[in-house]
C-alpha positions, 0 to 999 in steps of 0.5 A, spaced: 498 203 825 502 203 819 504 208 815 503 211 809 508 210 803 512 216 801 511 220 796 515 219 789 521 223 788 520 227 782 528 228 781 528 221 780 527 218 773 520 213 772 520 207 773 522 204 765 516 201 760 516 193 761 521 192 755 517 190 748 520 185 742 519 184 736 514 177 735 510 178 729 512 179 723 508 184 716 507 178 712 504 174 719 499 181 721 497 183 714 495 174 714 492 175 720 487 180 719 486 179 712 484 172 713 480 174 718 474 177 715 476 172 710 475 166 714 469 169 717 465 171 710 468 163 707 464 160 713 456 164 714 457 163 705 459 156 707 453 155 711 448 159 708 451 153 702 448 148 707 442 150 708 441 148 701 441 142 702 442 140 710 446 133 710 451 130 710 453 124 706 460 118 704 462 117 699 461 118 691 453 120 692 449 125 696 440 125 694 434 125 699 433 118 699 440 116 701 442 115 709 446 121 712 450 121 717 448 128 719 442 131 718 443 139 720 436 138 724 440 136 729 443 142 731 438 147 729 431 143 729 428 144 723 431 141 715 428 146 712 434 151 712 436 150 719 440 155 719 438 161 722 440 168 717 444 171 722 449 167 721 450 166 713 452 170 708 447 172 705 443 173 711 436 171 706 437 164 701 440 165 695 445 159 693 447 163 687 450 169 692 452 165 696 456 162 691 459 167 689 461 171 696 464 163 697 468 161 692 471 169 691 473 169 698 476 161 696 481 165 693 483 170 697 484 165 703 487 160 697 492 164 695 494 167 702 495 162 705 501 159 699 504 167 698 504 167 707 508 160 707 512 162 701 514 168 706 514 164 712 520 160 709 524 167 707 523 171 714 525 163 717 518 164 722 516 157 721 523 155 724 524 160 729 517 160 731 514 154 730 518 149 730 516 144 735 522 140 738 522 133 741 522 134 749 517 138 748 511 134 746 513 128 751 508 127 755 510 130 762 512 137 758 505 137 754 501 136 761 507 142 765 504 145 758 496 144 759 496 146 766 499 152 766 495 153 760 489 152 766 493 157 771 493 162 766 500 163 765 501 162 758 508 164 757 514 161 757 517 164 764 525 163 761 523 167 754 516 169 755 516 172 747 516 165 744 510 160 742 509 155 748 507 148 745 500 148 746 499 154 741 505 151 736 502 145 735 494 148 734 497 152 729 501 148 726 495 143 725 491 150 721 496 152 718 498 145 715 492 141 716 485 144 717 485 150 710 489 145 705 484 141 708 478 145 707 482 149 700 483 141 698 476 137 698 472 145 696 477 143 689 473 136 690 466 139 689 467 143 682 464 138 677 472 143 673 477 141 677 474 133 679 475 134 671 481 136 670 483 132 677 480 126 677 486 124 682 482 130 688 475 126 689 478 120 689 483 121 695 476 123 698 472 117 697 467 120 694 464 127 692 460 127 698 466 125 703 469 132 700 463 135 703 462 132 710 470 133 710 470 140 708 465 142 713 468 138 719 475 142 718 469 148 719 468 146 724 474 145 727 475 152 725 470 155 728 473 151 734 480 153 733 478 161 732 474 160 739 479 159 744 483 163 739 479 167 742 479 167 749 485 166 749 487 173 747 481 176 751 485 172 758 492 173 756 491 182 755 486 182 750 489 190 749 497 189 747 495 181 743 491 185 738 496 192 739 503 187 737 499 184 731 498 191 728 504 193 730 509 187 731 511 190 738 509 185 743 511 188 750 514 182 756 510 182 762 513 186 768 517 181 771 520 178 764 528 180 762 527 182 756 528 177 749 534 178 746 533 175 739 533 180 733 528 183 728 526 178 723 526 180 716 519 182 712 
């Protein structure tokens, strides 16, 4: 019969808590939570605007008798207001109000991204946390990283506070490609911006092409958000969310403390 473990000695100090590191600068945390609200409102109001004409085209023109490459009914089953009200802002069809919501939060998205980029250059967040080394994009390393994710092993055991390669690539794609694409295509759909910057609409091949790219970028961003939330849950939601509130992240139990100092805000 196996003997029971002896009770802990009250005279001994309790075991130390896992060490923590400063992982997220203030600018990153503020931008994260502002974006969480901004993108939620923009997706809902954007889908409400999409309901006004739920078809997508390539080129300059798009109307009821033009050839559409995408129909809203393919996903939602109907041509009249195909996106249900529980997914839109406002919940009832109101194109004017949806545009006001969308344009107001578009300003917040654009200037928020600009301020975050400036702050991240100053505090070296991009260079320190998102720089991708040549060895990290080698096929073997990417395969190993994908296998580790499949095993729910999300941290580098040599430096647990560092971002893994797939994490870096997804953040880079979102910060430097998806969000700027949404901002620029949104500007290209504005008649006022077309008059001021006629070259902008030419870059995307026409107003309807800009609208299609805008919609595709939104879908990719939704995909990023879904994967991001799933990984937060799998990695430990309490610790991950608290790190984005306080900036400090608790290392896994077996990990040594990282030696890097706190970054400048």
